[in-house]
One Martini backbone bead per residue (centre of mass of N, CA, C, O) as a GRO file, in nm:
protein
   95
    1MET     BB    1  -1.411  -7.375   4.598
    2GLN     BB    2  -1.611  -7.466   4.354
    3LYS     BB    3  -1.782  -7.727   4.252
    4SER     BB    4  -1.759  -7.933   3.961
    5PRO     BB    5  -1.945  -8.186   3.808
    6ASP     BB    6  -1.746  -8.206   3.534
    7LYS     BB    7  -1.507  -8.228   3.727
    8ALA     BB    8  -1.184  -8.407   3.744
    9SER     BB    9  -0.974  -8.668   3.870
   10VAL     BB   10  -0.697  -8.889   3.762
   11LYS     BB   11  -0.546  -9.211   3.826
   12ILE     BB   12  -0.306  -9.384   3.627
   13THR     BB   13  -0.196  -9.731   3.598
   14VAL     BB   14   0.042  -9.864   3.377
   15SER     BB   15   0.100 -10.192   3.261
   16GLY     BB   16   0.391 -10.330   3.100
   17PHE     BB   17   0.497 -10.227   2.778
   18VAL     BB   18   0.564  -9.873   2.868
   19GLN     BB   19   0.871  -9.840   2.833
   20GLY     BB   20   1.040  -9.710   2.558
   21VAL     BB   21   0.755  -9.629   2.358
   22GLY     BB   22   0.612  -9.337   2.401
   23PHE     BB   23   0.384  -9.313   2.614
   24ARG     BB   24   0.401  -9.027   2.745
   25TYR     BB   25   0.372  -8.880   2.463
   26TYR     BB   26   0.100  -8.991   2.393
   27VAL     BB   27  -0.053  -8.881   2.643
   28ALA     BB   28   0.024  -8.580   2.600
   29ARG     BB   29  -0.116  -8.541   2.331
   30ILE     BB   30  -0.403  -8.615   2.426
   31ALA     BB   31  -0.423  -8.413   2.658
   32SER     BB   32  -0.390  -8.164   2.482
   33GLU     BB   33  -0.643  -8.219   2.299
   34LEU     BB   34  -0.838  -8.237   2.579
   35ASP     BB   35  -0.755  -8.028   2.805
   36ILE     BB   36  -0.541  -8.171   2.998
   37THR     BB   37  -0.401  -8.186   3.314
   38GLY     BB   38  -0.063  -8.279   3.433
   39TYR     BB   39   0.088  -8.618   3.417
   40ALA     BB   40   0.378  -8.824   3.313
   41ARG     BB   41   0.538  -9.125   3.458
   42ASN     BB   42   0.792  -9.311   3.547
   43MET     BB   43   0.838  -9.610   3.718
   44TRP     BB   44   1.037  -9.834   3.894
   45ASN     BB   45   0.833 -10.093   3.796
   46GLY     BB   46   0.752 -10.006   3.474
   47SER     BB   47   0.543  -9.807   3.497
   48VAL     BB   48   0.277  -9.570   3.436
   49GLU     BB   49   0.195  -9.248   3.555
   50ILE     BB   50  -0.128  -9.080   3.558
   51PHE     BB   51  -0.233  -8.735   3.581
   52GLY     BB   52  -0.565  -8.592   3.565
   53GLU     BB   53  -0.738  -8.280   3.463
   54GLY     BB   54  -1.098  -8.222   3.413
   55SER     BB   55  -1.312  -8.346   3.217
   56ARG     BB   56  -1.470  -8.635   3.266
   57VAL     BB   57  -1.518  -8.717   2.974
   58LEU     BB   58  -1.219  -8.670   2.881
   59LEU     BB   59  -1.090  -8.864   3.090
   60GLU     BB   60  -1.226  -9.117   2.971
   61THR     BB   61  -1.068  -9.102   2.712
   62LEU     BB   62  -0.783  -9.125   2.837
   63VAL     BB   63  -0.826  -9.400   2.958
   64GLU     BB   64  -0.882  -9.557   2.687
   65LYS     BB   65  -0.610  -9.472   2.555
   66SER     BB   66  -0.428  -9.604   2.776
   67LYS     BB   67  -0.519  -9.900   2.719
   68GLU     BB   68  -0.383  -9.896   2.430
   69GLY     BB   69  -0.165  -9.728   2.332
   70PRO     BB   70   0.095  -9.739   2.156
   71ARG     BB   71   0.208  -9.944   1.913
   72HIS     BB   72   0.473 -10.067   2.090
   73SER     BB   73   0.290 -10.140   2.309
   74HIS     BB   74   0.187 -10.329   2.621
   75VAL     BB   75  -0.108 -10.363   2.787
   76GLU     BB   76  -0.201 -10.529   3.092
   77SER     BB   77  -0.277 -10.277   3.287
   78CYS     BB   78  -0.547 -10.054   3.434
   79LYS     BB   79  -0.548  -9.826   3.689
   80VAL     BB   80  -0.837  -9.654   3.833
   81GLU     BB   81  -0.855  -9.325   4.003
   82TRP     BB   82  -1.097  -9.130   4.137
   83LEU     BB   83  -1.105  -8.775   4.186
   84GLU     BB   84  -1.095  -8.469   4.300
   85PHE     BB   85  -1.096  -8.158   4.195
   86GLU     BB   86  -0.800  -7.917   4.222
   87ASN     BB   87  -0.637  -7.741   4.022
   88LYS     BB   88  -0.294  -7.796   4.013
   89TYR     BB   89  -0.268  -7.754   3.688
   90ASP     BB   90  -0.164  -7.585   3.379
   91ASN     BB   91  -0.048  -7.858   3.255
   92PHE     BB   92   0.120  -8.108   3.060
   93GLU     BB   93   0.360  -8.339   3.184
   94ILE     BB   94   0.681  -8.473   3.157
   95LEU     BB   95   0.868  -8.669   3.416
   0.00000   0.00000   0.00000
């Protein structure tokens, strides 16, 4: 597969008051609007893990929106890890 310079993958780990407040659904709506594939899932430690693939510019928007979170959430930290685009997902899922 040929590498595309504008495509990337990102893993975002969001900590704080982010479970039970619609955070994954908030992220899924934004990912859908931005044509980003991947997933959002709750982690055992209370954080939310987001994995997204798509346009690097649009993924940067997803990162910024993840730092904000939905209205009733409180984001304390947002760890971002940029990865190579692998085209592993067909859509964005809530796990």
